[in-house]
N, C-alpha and C positions, 0 to 999 in steps of 0.2 A: 504494500499499499503505499503511496506516495506520501512524504511529509510536506508541511508547509509552514511557514511562518517562521518566529525566532522565539528564542528562551531566554528568561532573564533571569530564573531561578538562580541565586548565589549557590555555588558548589560549597559543600562543608569540607572543613580541611581538619578540624579535630574531633575527636569522638564525643565530646559533651555538645558538638553542634549536631550530632546524628540523635541523640537521646539525653535530654537534661535530666537535672535530679529529681524534678518534681514528677517526670513522668516515671522514671525510674521507681520511686516511692510508691506510686499507684499501682504499678507493675510487680512490685513484692507481693502483692495479695492475691496474684492471678498464677494459674497453673494451664499449661498444653494439656489436652484431653482429646481422647479418640472416640469416634462416633461407632467403631466398628468393635465386635466382643472379641476381646483377649482371654486367652484360655481360660476357663473356668471362672469366668468374671461376668459381672452385669454389664449391659451396654453403657457406655460412657464412663465406666469406672475401671482404675488398674489396681483395685485392692481386692484380696482374696484371703479366705482361710486356707493356708497350707501349714502343714508339719514343717517346723525348722525354726532356727532362730531369727528373730526379728525384733522391731522395736516396739511392737503394741500387743499384749496379750490379748486373746478373742474368747476362748472358750475351752471347755475340756470335753474330750471323750473317752469312751470305754478303749482300753488297750486291746489290740488284736493281736494274733501271730505275726510276726515279721516286722511289727513296728520297729522305730530306733528306740532303744532303750535310754539314749540321754533325754528323750524327752518327755520322760515319765515322771510325774510329779510325787516324788517319794514321801514328802509330808502329808499327802493325802492317804498314800499307802499305809504310813504308820498309823494313821487314825482308823481307817475303815479297812484295811485288809484288802485292798482291790487298787489295781492299776488303771491310772487313768492318765492319757496323753494331753498335754498342752497344745494348744494349737493359737496360733498368731496371725496377725494381717501383716502382710507382706506387699510391698509395692513392686508392680510390673515395671522391669528397666525400661522405659520409653526412650525411643530415639526421636530426635527431630532433625529432620532434613530439610534445608533452605536450598532452592534454585534459584538463582539470581540471573536473569538474561541481560547481559551487556553488549546486544548487538547495537548497532548504530542506531537504530529507529528508535532506542530507550533514552538517548541523550536528545531529548527534544519535549516540546510542551512548557506552558506556564500555568502550575508550577511543573518543573522537570519530571519526567518519569521515572528517570533513573535515582536521581535524588530521593524521591519518594520511597522508591523500593530500597534504598541502602537503608532509610531511616525505618521502614517497616521490618526488613529482616533485622535489624540492629535490636528493634524493640523485642520481636518473636524469639531471637536468639537469646537475650538477657532472661527473659520469662523462662526459658530452658534451662539457662544455667543457675539462676538462684532457686529452682527446683530439682539441681541436681540431675537432671536429664541429660542424655550423651545427645550433643550438638555437633551436626555437621552441616558446612556450608559449601557451596559450590556456583562458581560464575562460568557462564557458556557463552560461546560466540565461535565465530567460524577462526580464532584463534586457538582453540581448544576448551579442554574442560579444567578448570582450574578450582582445586579442592582445598578446604581446610576442615579435615575431618577429627572427630572425637574430642572434642572440647567438653568439658565438665566442669563446674564449679564455678563460682563468681569472679575467682582470680583469673579466669580467662576472658572476662569482660573486653579489657583494654587490648587483647591480642585480635580478638573478633572484630572489633571496631576500626583499629588499624588496617585489616585486612578488606575491610567493606571501603574504607576510603581509599585504597590503592587501586580498586577496579576501573579499568578504563574502558570505553566502549569502543567498539571497531567491527565492521563487515556485518555479515548475515549471523543468524543464531546458530547455525547447526544444531539444531532442536533435536532431530532424530539420532545423531551419535551422541549427543550430551546425553539424553537421557537414557541411553541404552547403558552408556558409560555407568552413570548412577546405579541404575538397575542392577549393574553386575557387582557394585561393592556393597549391596544391601547385606544388611546383619541384623536377624531379627525383624521384630515387627517396630513400627514406627509410624510418625505423622510426616507425611511429605508437603511441604509447599513451593509452590513455583510462582514467581513473581515474573510476569512478561506481559506484554502487549499481546501475545499470541496471533501476530500479524506474520505471518509466514507463508510466503510464496509457496514452498513446498508441501506446506500443509503440517498439522498438527497430530493426525491420528495415528501414525506409527510410533511417533515418539511417545504418546500418552498410554499407548498400547504396552509399552515395556514397564510401564509403572503400574499397570491395573493388574490386582491380583498380587499374592504373595507376600501379604502383610503391610503393605503402605496405605494408611488413610490419607487420601491424596487430596488437596485442595489447590485448586487452579485459579489463581488469583490473576485474573485479565484486567490491567492497569492500565488506564487511558486518560491521555490528558484532555482538560476542557474542550480545547478547540477540535480535537477527533471527535467527541461524541456531539457537538454542535460546531461544524465549520464556521458558521455564521459569525462565532465568536473573534474569529481570526481577521474579520473584516476584508474577506476576499471578493473580488468583482472583477468583471470584465475578460478579457483575454489572458490567459495564463498559461505559462509553459512549466509544470511541474516535474521534479526530479527525484525519482526515489533515493533516499538516501542511504539506503544500503548496497544497491547495484547500479544505480546511474540510469536506470531504467527512465525513459521521458514520457509524457504523456501532455499534449495540447487540449485546454478545455475553455469552454467558456462558461464561466460562474453565471447562474442563474437561480431564480426561487425554484424552479423544476430540477435543476440539476443538484441542489442542495438537499432537496426531498428526495430524490431518488439514492443521494449518497447515505442519508440517514436509514432509507428501506435498506439498503444492501449491509449496514453496519447491523443493524438490528437483526437481519437475517443471519448474518455471520457468527455474531454472538450468540444468538438463538440455537444455532447448529452446533456450535462449541459446547453450548451448556446441556444440549441433549445428548451429545456423544459422551460426555461426563456422566451425566445421570445413569445413563445405561451400563456404565462399567464402576457404578458406587463410588463414583469420585464427586467433589463437590465443586462448582464453579460459581465464581463470584466476580461481577463486574465492578472495578472499583474507581473513581475519579479522583485524579491526583490533588483537587481541590477539597477533598475530604478531612476532615480535622482528624488528626491520629488519634487523640485523646477519644473521638467518638467512635472510630473504627476499632479500636482494639478494647476498649470497656464497654462496648456496647453491641455495636455491629457483630463482631466475631465471636462473641459470647453467645447470642442468638443463634448463631449460623454453626455451632458446635464447636469451633477450634479451641476456645479458651473457657475457663471457667474461674 
C-alpha cells in the first residue's frame, strides 16, 4: 500500500521516553493472561492444584500408592494415623513473545507507527518482566529477524528498552520468513503479540499459519496511523503521484470524494478479511489507531480483549 504525507512524531532517545514512571506504577498491578486453556487449568487462569513445592498451600488429599512421600504431612499422620498429601497452587510458566514489524512502512504517520509500537512493546514487555514471565522480543524486516530472547525479571527492563530504541526501519517486512523463524524457536506455551500494520503485498496468510496451533495465544495488533484510516486528514487533493515507501512502486491518482470513499471501503474489507482469517484460527485481531492513548489501550481496551488482567 502506498504511503503519503510526512511524520512529525519525535523519535524517543531514552528508555524513560518509551515508558514513564507514572505508567510503570500503573502497570505494576497488571499481568499478561491467556485466553486459551493451559493443561489442567480453567480458561484465562495459569494456576492449578499440583503436587509439588510452591508458594501457596491449597488443600489436602488422601495418600495413594505411588505418591511422593516428601509431600506427606507427617504432623497430621501423628495425630490421625492416616497419610495425607499436601497440595499447592503453582504458577504456569508463561512466555510472552512480542514481534515488532520494522519495515519501512512502519516509519510513517502522525503519530508515527513505529514509535507507537515501540512504546506499546515496552509497556507489554515491562508487564511480563514485573510478573516474572519469560519475555522474548523480535524485530523483523527484509534485513532479517533480530531477537532479544529469554528476558526475566525487572532488572532486564533497561536492556529491553535499549534494544527497542536501537531498532531501525528499512525495506519490506519479510513477514513469512520472520514468523517461520519465530515458530521454530517456540518453547512451551505462551502469548504471542504481533505489532504491525499488516500491509503486506505478499499477504499475511502463510506467516500467520506458522503461528496457529501448538501453544501460542496470538494477538495480531494491526497498528494504523490516523491518515491511513482516514486519508482526508492528510489533506490530499488533486492529481498525485504516490510512491510505495517499501518497494518504490508508483501509482498516479486523482484524489476525489469518490476515490477516498473507495479507499475506505477497500481498507475496511482488507482489515475485515484479516480479522476473519485470525478468528478462524483462534487468534485475536485488533485494529489500533496510533492516536489512541496508551493508558486507555493498556488499562482498559486490552483488558476487555483478554490480553491483560
